[in-house]
N, C-alpha and C positions, 0 to 999 in steps of 0.2 A: 487664437483659434476659438471659434464660438463654442459654447458649452455643449451644444448638441453633437458637435464633432468629437469632443473629448469623451463623450459617453456612448460613442458608437458601439463599443464592445458589449453594451447591454442589449442591443438589438441585432447585431451581426454575429453569427456563430463562428467559432474557430473552424477553419478548414485548411488542412494541409493539402499540397498537391496530391492528386490521386495516385495510388501505387498500382503498378501492374499486378495482375493476379499472380498468386504464389506459384501456381502450376506453370504459368508461362515464363515467369522470370527465373525459375529454378533451372532453366536449361541454357542460360546464356550469362555473360558477364557484363551486360549493359546495366546502367543505373536503373534502379527499380522505380523511381518516382518520375512521373511525367512533369514537364515544366508547367508553371503557371501560365495562363493567358494574362494579358495586360490588365483586363478588368478585374480578374480575381486577385492579382497582386495588389492593385490599388485598393480593393475592398478590404483585404486582410490587413494592409498597412493602416487603413483608417481606424482599425480597432485600437490602436495605441492611444492610451489616455493622456499622453504628454504630461506625465506626473512630475511634480516638482523635484523629487529626488529620483532620478532614473536608475533604479537598481540593476537593470539590464546592462547599462553602461558601466556601472561600478564593478560588476562581477565579470565583465569581459576583460581578459588579460591585456587586450590592446586598447581598452577604453574607447571602443568605436562610438561614433556619434549616432547611436541607434535611433533614439526618438526623432532626431532631425532628419535622417534619411528616410525613415518611415513616413514622416509627414510629407516630404517632397514626393515620395512615391505615391502617396494617397492623392496628392494634388496633380499627378500626371507629369511631374517634372523629373523624369527618369535620368536624364543626363546629369542634372545637378545632383541627384541622389547618388549616382555612380561616383561623381567627382568627390563628394563628401566621404563616401565609403572608402574610396581609394586613398584618401588623404591619411588614413591611420593604418591601413593594412596593405601589404604588398600582394596578398593573395586572397581577396575577399570571397571570390567564387569557390575557392578550395575550402576555406573555413566554413562557408555556408553549407558545404557538402559533408564535411567530416568532423566538425566540432561537436562535442556532446552538449548541444544547446540545452538539453533537459537538466544539465547540472550547472550551466553557466547562465547565459542571458535569459533564456526562456524560463528556466527553473526559478529565476528571481524576478520575473515580470510581475508587476503589482497586480495586474488583473488576473494573473494565474493564482496569486494568493487570495484573491477575492472570490475565486470559484468559477470564473467565467472562461477559463482556458487562456493560456498565454498567447500573445501575438506570435505568429509563425515567423520569427525573426530570421532563422537560418534559411528558410525557403525563399524569403524575400531578398535576403543578401545574395543568394545564388542567382536569383532571377535578375537582379539589377545588373550584375557584372556580366552575366551571360548575354544579356541584351546589349550591354556596352560593346562587347566583342563583335556581336552581330552587326551593330550599327556603325562600327568604326570609331567609337568614342575612345577606345583604349589607344592612347597615343604612344609613340616610341619614348623610351627613357630619355629625359631631357638632361643633358650634361650642362651644369650651370657654371662651371669654371674649368680652367685647364690647369690641373695639378699632375699632369702626366710625368713630371719629373720625379714623382714619388710613386712607388708601386706597392700594392698590397697582395699578399698571398692568402688564400682561404682554403683550408683543408676540410673538405666535406661539402657536397652539393645538395644537402638536404634543405629543409625550410629555413633553418637559422643561417646557413651559409649563403643561400640564394638571396635572402632578405638583405643581409649585410653587403653582399656583392652589389646589389642594385643601388642601395643607398650610398655606398662609397663611390660608385661610378657616377651617380648624380653629382657628387662633390667634385668630380673631375679626376679622380685617381685612376691610374692604370691598375686593373684588377685581374688577377689570375686565380682560377678556381681549380683545385686538384681533387680528384675523386677516384676511388678504387674501381668504380663500376664503368661500364661502357655507355651508360646514359646518366644524365644528371637527374636529380630529384630525390635521391635517397629513398626513404620509406614511401614517399609519395609515388614513386615509380615502381619499386619492386616489393614493397611490403603491403600496401593497401590494395585490395582487389578492385577490379574495374567496376563491379556493381555498386561500389561506394564512390569511386573516383575514376571516371574514364580517363585514359592516359593521354588523350589529345588535349585535355584540360591542363595537364601538367606541361605537356610538350610546347604549347603555345606560350606559356610563361617563360620557359627556358629559352625558346627562340627569340623572344623579345630581349632577353639579356645578351644573347649572342649578337643580335643586331645592334645592341648598344656598344659593342666593342669589348665586352668582357671575354677574356680568354679562358676556355675550358680545356683542361688537361685530363682526359678520361683514361681509365685503366692505369692510373698513376697511384702507386702505393708509397707513402712516406715510410722510409726504412728499407725499401727495396730500390726505388728509383731515385731517391734522394733522402738524405737525413734531414732532421729538423734544422741542424746547423747550416746545412747547405741552402735550405730555403730561406733561412734568416739572412744569409749573405746576398741572396737574389732580391730580397724585398725589404722595404723600410718598416713594414709591420706584418705580422702574421695573425691569422685567426684560426683556431682549432674548433671545428664544429662538426666533429665526426659522428655524433650521436653515440648510442650504446647498442652494441650488437652481440655481445657474448651471451649465449643462451643459458639460462639457469637450468639445472638438472636436479634430479632427486636420487639419493643413494638407496636405490631399491633393487632387490634381487631381479636379475634378468634384464636390467636396463640396457645392456649392450646388444640385445638381440636385433637381428635385421627387422626392418619394418617399424622401428621406433625412431622418429625423426624430429628434429627441432622445427618449431613453427615457421621461423623465417626461411629456412631452407625449403620447406614445402611451399610457402607463399611465393617466394622468388621464382621457383620453378614454374609455378602456374602463371605468374605474370609474364615470364619470358616466353612461354608458349603463346600467350596472348599477343605478343609482339611478332610472333612467327619465328622465333629463334629455335635452333636445334638444342634440345635439352636431353642429353642421353639418359639421365636418371629418371626423367619423366617418360621418355619414349620406351624405355625397357620395363615400365610399369612400377618402378620403385616409388616414385613420387606422384603417381596417378591413382586417385581413389576409385576409379571406375570399377564397379562390381564388388568393392571391398566393404567389410564391416569396419567402420572408422570410429575410433575413440579419441576425443580431444580432451586433454587434461589442462584445466585452467578456467578462469572466469573473467578475464579482461577482454578488451576489444580485439586483441590479437587472436584469442581463442574463438571469438565470434567470427572473425574473418576466416579462420580455418574451417569451422563447421559449415559455414555457408559456401565456401569454396568446394568442399567435399561434396555437398549436395549437387552443385553444378557440374562436377566431374562425373556424376552418375554413381555415387556410392550406394551400396546395397542398404546400408543403415548408417546413421551418424548419431553418436551419443557424446554428450559433454559431461565430464565429471568435474564438480567444483566442491571444494571442502566447506564452504559456507552456504548460506541460503540465498535465495533470490534478492532479499532486501539488503544483503551485505556484500553483494558482488561488486567488483570495481568497474566492470564494463557498463556500456550504455544499455539502459532498459529498453530503448527503442530497438537496438540491435538484437537483443534477446527475443523480443516480440517478432521481429522479422524472421529470425531463425526458427522459431516455433511454427510460424505460418508455413515455412518451407519444409517442415517435417523433421526437424532436429529434436531428439529426446534429451532432456536435461535430467541428470541425476544430481540433485542438490544434496548438500551435506554428505558428500562422498569423496574419499581420498584414496589414491592408489597405494598399495602396500607391496606390489611386486608385479612381475610380468611372466606369463607362462609361454612355453614354446621350446622347441629344440634348437633349430638354426634360426627360425624366424618367429616373431610374436604370434600367438594364437588367442591370447586373452589377457585382459588386465585384471589382476586381483585387487579388490578394493574393500574398504570397510566404511560403514556408516559413521557419521560424525554428529556431534552435538555441540552447541555453542556454550562455552563456559564463561568464566569471568573475563572482564575486559583486559586487553593487553596494554602495553605502553602507548599505543596509538589511539586507544579508546575503543577499539573494535573488540567484540567478544571473540576470544580465542577458540578455535575448533579443537575438540577433544574426541578421540576415538570411542565409539560405543563398543563395549566388550561383546564378543561373540556375534558381530554383525557383518562378517565377511561375505562378499558376493563376487561373482565373476561377470565381466563384460567382455564378450567375445570380440576379438579384434584381429584384423589382418594388417591394419595400419594404425599405429598409436602416435599421436602428434602431441609433443610437449610444448605447451604454451604457458610457461610458468614465469614469464617476464625476462628482462634483459639486465645484464650487468656491464660495466665498462670493460673494454679491452685494456691490456696493460700497456698504455701508450708510452711511458718513459722507455721501456725496453724495446717496443716496436719501432719507435721513432729514433732510437739511439740517443736519447736525451735523458740521462738519469737525473739531471738537475730539475726536471719538470716535476713539481710537487703534486702529490695526490692526497685526497682525504682518506679516511679509514674505509670508505666505501669504494675507493678506486676511482672516483670522479676527480676531475682536475680541480686543484685548489686555486681560487682566484681571489683577488681583492674585489669585494662585491660592489665597491663604488666605481672603480675603473674597469673592472672585468679583465684585468691583466693577470696573467699567471705569475709564477715565481721566476720566469725568464723574461728579461726586459724586452719589450716590443712584441711579445707573444700573448695574445688574448684568447679567451675561450668563451663559448656561449652554447646554449641549447642543452640537450640531454647529457652531454659529456660533463656538464657542470651540475645540473640539477637532478640527474638521474632520469630514468625513463618517464616521459611526461607527454603532454599533448602538443600537437602541431602548433596550435595557437600560441603556446608559451614559447616554442622555438622561434616563431616569427617575432614575438615581443623581444626575446633575447637578441635576435639578429638586429632589430631596430636599435636597441639600447647600446649594443657593442659597437655598431657603426658610428654612433655619436661619440663614444669614448675613443675609438681609434682615430677619428677625425681630430679630436682634441689633441691626442698624442702626436699625430703627424704634423699638425700645425705648430705645436711647440718645438718640434725638431727643426723646422724651418726657421722659426723665430730666434732660436738660441744663437746660431752663427751671426745673424743680423745684429743681435744685441751686443755681441762681442765686438763687432766692427764699429758700431756706434760708440762704444765705450772708448 
């Protein structure tokens, strides 16, 4: 590439796709960014310096070939760019929408470090694959062999399970996916709001897997409809990719009052209404923020999803309490900025100490915090400021404090399934196999609540391990016959 092309970032300014105005977007659940036009995607891709050590690629969990598909996009070779992007990721247009690029690829872009503003990697990634769907470049899943004599069962239809399902189907296995919900996608479908990820984007990915012959068993609960042992008898190998769904709580006075709800319950109800489902707890007003004073407790991406959903439901006010400051919050800085634009109030360095109300919550009692010495993770631990209590009036309090694993050994009727002290499944980190022979695990149920892109990476890795395990099962009888 000529030197003038490698220095384009010095003359072309960073430009993300334009966002819809906050007032307009706060009344619907459509994605907030308009798509790039071709010329703008090519221009922004040309800002990549094609540096010798691509830190964007190094810091991407999937190690996507980012500089290479940026160069192809800049040269107008979009179909080739899509093929390269698709070679390392099963869901590039989804990652382009929901990955925290500011902490991963874009945050580590060399020209970002030089002060010129990162290449808009996520927006280009989204553009490439959206264009591929529009142009018919996204081909059906190609099954490369016939291994239908062996079957795989996958428990959980989230990003890790769907990724493994696709890659194992490519290898030719018969694949069955079991999920407790009536739609596949996991948090992509029911946890993430439409203004970040419109649901037809997920739906077309799932349909592609259905068309490939993958069998989906919806509204299927392991432990109710079959035990883990029964599924082991049905399949040659199993993958547990359930994610982590148990909401964390706080032991505070009044926590049992009506109107205090877990974040995922709230978000699922909202997403179901978006599908047109009947949701009694939403329809009777319990999970509808319209006209209410809403307080969300937490500072991660789930909390940001809740505050921005409440705005769109017509809340009278929306306040977010977080015990650390803006610089130390775990969620995306971009999401905070979007929320502030849409009218959300942030009470930084604030933590709840109790809830007021008779039958239903009327206010959250909180106190101001300060950051003390660093804890074991290296983050400064919050401490309560003496005499700093205050009230945040609330008709709806949403707890977005994170997620823990459910007790899978008892749920699945499999006490032999080993867990860590955190309740996640214990695996051999080389093979990704659990303590039960032929049962593998991947995604958040192993690593704890994490990012979608890590779940996709784990799904890719576990598919390779399962293929190796299944191939060895076939080879062993053959070896005995030869002997």
